[in-house]
C-alpha positions in Angstrom: 35.1 8.1 13.4 37.3 5.5 14.0 38.7 3.3 11.2 39.9 0.6 13.8 37.2 -2.6 14.3 33.6 -2.3 14.3 32.4 -5.2 15.9 28.9 -3.8 16.7 27.9 -3.6 12.7 28.4 -7.6 12.4 27.5 -8.7 15.6 24.8 -11.1 14.4 26.0 -14.7 14.6 25.5 -14.9 10.6 28.4 -13.0 10.2 30.8 -15.1 12.4 29.3 -17.7 11.1 30.3 -16.7 7.3 33.7 -15.8 8.6 34.6 -19.2 10.1 33.3 -20.8 6.8 35.5 -18.8 4.6 38.6 -19.7 6.5 38.3 -22.9 6.2 38.0 -23.1 2.7 41.1 -21.0 2.6 39.1 -17.7 1.8 38.9 -14.0 3.0 35.2 -12.9 3.4 34.0 -9.4 4.0 30.9 -7.5 4.1 30.7 -4.4 1.5 28.4 -2.0 0.1 25.5 -0.5 1.5 25.2 -2.3 4.5 28.7 -0.9 5.6 27.3 2.7 4.3 24.3 2.4 6.4 25.7 1.2 9.6 27.9 4.3 9.2 25.1 6.3 8.3 22.8 5.4 11.6 20.0 4.1 9.2 17.9 0.9 9.3 20.2 -1.4 8.4 19.5 -3.1 5.2 18.3 -7.0 5.2 20.2 -7.6 2.1 24.0 -8.1 2.8 26.7 -8.2 0.1 29.2 -10.4 0.7 32.7 -10.5 -1.1 35.0 -13.5 -1.0 38.9 -13.7 -2.5 37.7 -17.2 -4.1 34.4 -18.7 -5.3 31.4 -16.5 -3.6 29.4 -19.9 -5.0 30.9 -22.3 -2.7 31.6 -20.2 0.3 27.2 -19.6 -0.5 27.2 -23.2 -0.6 29.4 -24.5 2.6 27.4 -21.6 4.5 23.8 -22.9 3.7 25.0 -26.3 5.0 25.7 -25.2 8.1 22.8 -22.6 8.6 19.7 -23.9 10.7 16.9 -25.3 7.9 19.3 -25.3 5.1 18.2 -22.7 2.8 18.3 -23.1 -0.6 20.9 -21.5 -2.7 19.7 -19.6 -5.5 22.8 -19.5 -7.6 23.3 -16.7 -11.0 26.5 -18.7 -13.0 26.3 -15.8 -15.5 27.2 -13.4 -12.7 28.8 -15.5 -10.2 26.9 -14.7 -7.6 24.7 -16.9 -5.4 22.3 -15.7 -2.8 20.6 -17.5 0.4 17.4 -16.2 2.3 17.6 -16.9 5.9 15.3 -15.6 8.3 14.6 -11.9 7.3 18.1 -11.3 6.0 19.7 -11.4 2.1 22.5 -12.8 1.5 24.5 -12.2 -1.6 27.9 -13.9 -2.2 30.0 -13.0 -5.0 33.7 -13.4 -5.5 36.2 -10.1 -6.2 36.5 -9.5 -9.3 37.9 -7.0 -11.5 35.9 -5.6 -14.4 36.7 -4.6 -18.3 34.0 -2.9 -20.3 33.2 -2.7 -23.8 32.1 0.8 -25.5 28.4 -0.1 -26.3 27.7 -2.2 -23.3 27.4 -1.7 -19.6 27.8 -5.5 -18.9 31.5 -5.8 -17.3 34.0 -8.5 -18.8 34.9 -10.0 -15.4 38.0 -12.0 -14.1 39.0 -13.1 -10.8 40.6 -10.3 -8.7 41.5 -9.2 -5.3 39.6 -7.0 -2.5 41.6 -3.9 -3.9 39.9 -4.9 -7.5 36.5 -5.0 -6.2 36.8 -2.3 -4.0 38.2 0.1 -7.1 35.0 -1.6 -9.4 33.0 -0.1 -6.8 30.2 3.2 -7.8 31.0 5.6 -5.1 33.6 5.4 -2.5 30.8 5.4 0.4 29.8 2.4 -1.1 33.6 0.6 -1.4 33.8 0.3 2.5 34.4 -3.5 3.6 34.5 -4.9 7.0 37.0 -8.1 7.3 34.8 -11.1 8.6 38.1 -13.2 9.2 38.6 -14.1 12.8 41.9 -12.3 13.3 40.4 -8.7 11.4 37.1 -9.2 12.4 35.1 -5.9 12.1 38.1 -4.4 10.9 37.6 -1.5 8.2 38.6 -1.4 4.9 39.0 1.9 3.4 41.1 2.5 0.4 39.1 5.6 -0.8 38.6 7.4 2.5 34.7 6.2 1.9 34.0 7.4 5.7 35.7 11.0 4.8 32.8 11.2 2.3 29.8 10.1 4.2 31.0 12.9 6.8 31.2 15.5 4.6 27.8 14.3 2.7 29.6 13.8 -0.5 29.3 11.4 -3.6 32.6 10.8 -5.5 33.4 7.6 -7.5 36.5 5.6 -6.3 38.5 6.1 -9.6 38.2 8.7 -12.5 34.4 9.5 -12.5 34.7 9.7 -16.9 35.8 6.4 -16.5 33.4 5.0 -13.7 30.4 6.8 -15.8 31.6 6.2 -18.9 31.9 2.5 -18.0 28.6 1.8 -16.7 26.4 5.1 -17.4 23.6 3.7 -14.9 25.9 4.8 -12.0 25.2 8.6 -13.2 21.4 7.7 -12.1 22.6 6.1 -9.0 24.5 9.1 -8.0 21.4 11.6 -8.4 19.5 9.2 -6.5 22.1 8.5 -3.6 22.2 12.5 -3.4 19.0 12.9 -3.1 17.8 9.9 -0.9 21.3 11.0 1.7 20.6 15.0 1.1 24.8 14.2 -0.1 26.4 16.9 -2.7 27.8 15.2 -5.7 31.5 15.9 -6.1 32.3 19.0 -9.0 34.6 16.8 -11.0 32.0 13.8 -10.4 28.8 16.1 -11.7 30.8 17.5 -14.8 31.9 14.0 -15.8 28.0 13.1 -15.7 27.2 15.9 -17.7 29.8 15.1 -20.7 28.8 11.3 -20.4 25.1 11.9 -20.6 24.6 10.6 -23.7 26.1 7.3 -22.6 22.5 6.8 -20.6 21.0 5.4 -24.0 22.9 2.1 -23.9 20.9 1.6 -20.4 17.8 -0.5 -20.2 14.6 1.6 -19.9 14.0 -1.2 -16.6 16.9 0.1 -14.6 16.7 4.2 -15.5 12.9 3.3 -14.4 13.8 1.7 -11.4 16.3 4.8 -10.2 13.5 7.8 -10.9 11.3 5.3 -8.8 13.9 6.1 -5.9 14.1 9.3 -6.5 10.4 9.8 -6.9 10.1 8.2 -3.5 12.6 10.1 -1.8 11.8 12.9 1.1 12.6 15.4 -1.3 12.5 14.2 -5.0 13.1 17.8 -6.5 16.6 17.5 -5.6 16.9 14.5 -7.4 14.9 15.9 -11.3 16.9 19.5 -10.6 20.1 17.1 -10.8 19.0 15.4 -14.0 18.1 18.5 -15.9 21.1 20.5 -14.3 23.4 17.8 -16.3 21.3 17.4 -18.9 20.0 13.5 -18.2 16.4 14.7 -18.0 15.8 15.7 -21.9 17.0 12.5 -22.9 14.6 10.4 -20.2 12.0 12.8 -19.6 12.0 15.3 -22.5 7.8 16.0 -21.6 8.7 17.5 -18.3 11.8 20.0 -19.4 9.4 20.9 -22.4 7.9 22.7 -19.3 10.7 24.9 -18.5 11.1 28.8 -19.3 8.9 31.4 -19.1 7.6 33.5 -22.2 6.3 37.0 -22.3 4.0 38.6 -24.8 2.8 42.1 -24.8 4.0 41.9 -21.1 2.3 39.1 -19.9 3.9 36.1 -18.8 3.3 32.7 -17.6 4.8 30.9 -14.7 7.8 28.6 -15.1 5.9 25.4 -15.2 9.1 23.0 -14.9 10.1 24.4 -11.7 6.0 24.3 -10.3 6.2 20.7 -11.1 9.0 19.9 -9.1 7.5 21.7 -6.3 4.2 19.7 -6.5 6.2 16.7 -6.3 7.7 17.9 -3.4 4.3 19.1 -1.6 2.7 15.5 -2.5 5.9 13.7 -1.0 5.3 15.2 2.6 1.4 13.9 2.3 1.7 10.3 0.5 3.8 7.3 -0.4 1.9 6.2 -3.2 4.2 5.9 -6.1 1.7 6.5 -8.4 0.4 9.4 -7.0 3.6 10.9 -7.2 4.1 9.6 -11.0 1.0 12.0 -11.3 2.2 14.9 -9.2 5.4 14.6 -11.9 3.3 14.3 -15.0 0.1 16.5 -13.9 1.5 19.4 -16.1 2.9 17.5 -19.2 -0.1 18.9 -21.6 0.6 22.3 -21.1 4.0 22.7 -23.6 1.8 21.2 -26.8 -1.2 23.5 -25.8 0.2 26.4 -24.7 -1.3 29.6 -26.6 -0.7 33.4 -26.4 -4.0 35.3 -27.4 -4.3 39.2 -27.2 -7.6 39.4 -25.2 -6.8 37.0 -22.8 -3.3 36.6 -22.6 -1.5 33.0 -22.0 -3.8 29.8 -22.2 -3.7 26.0 -22.0 -6.9 24.8 -23.1 -7.4 20.9 -23.0 -3.7 20.4 -21.3 -5.3 17.8 -18.9 -6.7 15.9 -21.9 -3.7 15.9 -23.8 -1.6 15.4 -20.6 -3.5 12.1 -20.0 -3.1 11.2 -23.3 1.2 11.5 -23.3 1.3 9.2 -20.3 0.3 6.1 -22.1 3.4 7.0 -24.5 5.3 8.0 -21.7 5.0 5.2 -20.1 5.1 2.8 -23.3 8.2 4.5 -24.2 9.9 3.7 -20.6 8.7 0.3 -20.7 6.5 0.9 -17.4 3.6 -1.2 -16.6 0.3 -0.5 -19.7 -2.1 -1.5 -16.6 -4.2 0.0 -14.0 -0.9 1.6 -12.6 -0.6 3.7 -16.0 -4.3 4.1 -15.5 -4.5 5.4 -12.5 -1.9 8.0 -13.6 -4.0 8.9 -16.4 -6.8 9.9 -14.3 -5.4 11.8 -11.8 -3.6 13.9 -14.6 -7.0 14.5 -16.6 -9.0 15.2 -13.8 -6.1 17.5 -12.3 -8.0 20.6 -12.9 -11.5 19.5 -11.3 -11.6 20.2 -7.8 -9.4 23.1 -8.8 -12.7 24.7 -10.9 -14.8 23.7 -8.2 -13.0 25.3 -4.9 -12.7 28.7 -7.2 -16.7 28.8 -7.8 -19.4 28.1 -5.4 -19.5 24.5 -4.4 -22.9 23.4 -5.9 -24.1 19.6 -4.8 -24.3 18.6 -8.5 -20.8 19.2 -9.1 -19.3 17.7 -6.2 -21.7 14.1 -7.2 -19.8 14.5 -10.7 -16.6 14.7 -9.3 -16.8 11.6 -6.9 -19.0 9.8 -9.5 -16.2 10.4 -12.3 -13.1 10.0 -9.4 -14.8 6.8 -7.9 -12.5 5.4 -5.3 -9.5 7.8 -6.3 -11.1 11.1 -5.2 -9.1 11.3 -2.2 -6.0 10.8 -4.0 -7.5 13.2 -6.7 -8.0 16.3 -3.7 -4.3 15.5 -2.3 -3.1 16.0 -5.5 -4.9 18.9 -6.0 -3.8 20.6 -2.3 -0.1 19.7 -3.9 -0.9 21.9 -6.3 -0.7 25.0 -4.1 2.8 26.7 -4.7 1.9 30.1 -4.6 4.4 32.1 -2.6 1.2 35.0 -1.6 0.2 33.8 2.0 -3.2 35.1 1.7 -4.0 33.2 -2.0 -2.7 30.1 -0.1 -4.8 29.9 3.1 -7.5 31.2 0.5 -6.8 28.2 -1.8 -6.6 25.8 1.2 -9.5 27.0 3.0 -11.6 26.0 -0.1 -10.3 22.7 -0.7 -11.5 22.3 3.2 -14.6 23.0 1.9 -14.6 21.1 -0.9 -13.7 17.9 0.7 -16.3 18.5 3.5 -19.0 18.9 0.7 -17.5 15.3 -0.8 -18.2 13.8 2.4 -21.7 15.0 2.4 -22.4 13.8 -0.4 -21.6 10.4 0.2 -23.5 10.1 3.1 -26.6 11.2 1.6 -26.1 10.3 -2.3 -23.7 7.1 -2.0 -22.5 8.1 -5.6 -19.2 7.0 -5.2 -18.8 4.0 -7.8 -22.3 3.8 -8.0 -24.3 1.9 -10.9 -27.9 3.2 -12.0 -30.5 1.4 -9.0 -32.5 0.6 -12.0 -30.6 -1.9 -14.2 -30.6 -3.2 -18.0 -32.6 -5.9 -18.0 -35.1 -4.3 -15.9 -35.7 -1.6 -18.3 -36.1 -4.6 -21.0 -38.3 -6.5 -18.9 -40.4 -3.5 -18.2 -41.0 -2.0 -21.7 -40.7 -5.7 -23.4 -37.3 -4.5 -25.0 -34.6 -6.3 -27.1 -31.2 -4.5 -26.7 -31.5 -1.2 -27.9 -30.4 2.8 -27.9 -33.3 3.5 -25.9 -32.1 1.3 -22.8 -28.7 3.1 -23.1 -30.9 6.5 -23.3 -33.1 5.8 -20.3 -29.7 4.7 -18.4 -28.1 7.6 -19.0 -31.4 10.1 -18.1 -31.4 8.0 -14.8 -27.7 8.7 -14.3 -27.8 12.5 -15.1 -31.0 13.0 -13.1 -29.3 11.1 -9.7 -26.2 13.1 -10.7 -27.9 16.6 -10.7 -30.2 16.2 -7.6 -33.1 15.7 -9.6 -34.2 12.3 -7.6 -32.8 10.3 -4.9 -29.7 7.5 -5.7 -32.9 5.0 -4.5 -34.6 2.6 -6.5 -38.0 3.8 -6.0 -37.3 7.0 -7.3 -35.3 5.7 -10.3 -37.9 3.1 -11.5 -40.3 6.2 -11.2 -38.3 8.3 -13.3 -37.4 5.6 -15.8 -41.4 5.1 -16.7 -41.6 9.0 -17.0 -38.8 8.7 -19.4 -40.1 5.4 -21.4 -43.3 7.4 -21.4 -41.4 10.4 -23.3 -39.5 8.1 -25.9 -43.1 7.0 -26.7 -42.5 3.0 -24.9 -45.2 1.6 -23.3 -44.9 -0.9 -20.0 -46.2 -4.0 -20.2 -44.7 -5.5 -17.1 -45.0 -3.5 -13.9 
């Protein structure tokens, strides 16, 4: 690919305006980073565009905004020396070219004004250090001092400078290297991979929020196992998600072995990524077996067991989310629920599928029953074609049963047809345990198929249950 002019990459009128404005201010301006990289990768160009100028990025942003239709607001971040403009569907971030130095205990650099080359030196990877000139004489010229284009063509992630320095200065770059390798299906240069391993403990100075942001991007890639395998290989994973690495390994006692639940988990994450873009369902796939490490036991008569690993795992989800400063809201509760119920459809698929068992599954999973089935189908990792076909067919039967039961009994998110207030009125009761007993009995009768899910049948059942409890109806 030519290293000459690439005007087609910057044909949007905004680039010409930025170049002309910079020249009028006596500055040079360049497009740099992800936009340039994605142009050469022929990916859908990102709508957030980084502009670096040899001069004041804030001054250039203000001047550009004043010439744009509607004069968009300029968001200024003085601490970082950057400014942002949102124009139409584009986000432009302006920064002055700079050079950086770091203290050992912080990834926040000491910043000084610098040249374009200084700015390219401080970039994380050679593929992100390429720049396109915006001045009239060189419009579209590629400046690629570290052969980023070669790295793109050879699918290599490497750092502009010595990788040990790059990763030690800003340890988040270790996560970014693995994330880019995962997203782009690139290989991390061996020297760079070794430097990540050597600097892995430096990840401790990075905020949990930034680490999680990279984990999200790895999880949302086409094949998340690539990233998690690299995190494992470099020793970063036990520092971030020790619950996952605790699953690794196969033990053998008296000739009986169990599968390696770590690599199984990564397979499940890949499987679910083929069927859903739901980030939190992908998290559920990643964490669905974390309760197996603390619950693993060997019994002479029955071999390896992981009793209650779903319950233990769901409790571990809360601790993990809290430690990583992830949201402790409905998203965390969703992941917990998926982990807690992750074996329920599997058990159903192995046994004769009864209506009452399906009703209970739908009732307990509520609006997430389809997500739960998707998770369980992703959990099929057997390499035996006969078994795989059998399991998939069984899940089809369970899904069909869910549809039939739903149409007939309307169980999903159902409330007992007779309310507590109605029970109190009929039996002239104040709030008491008898009301809860009757409501629970109605629910159980509907789930077991003893009565249909309608008011008249439930009301009649209520009268019979009340009579058994020694209650007399006073209002009918």
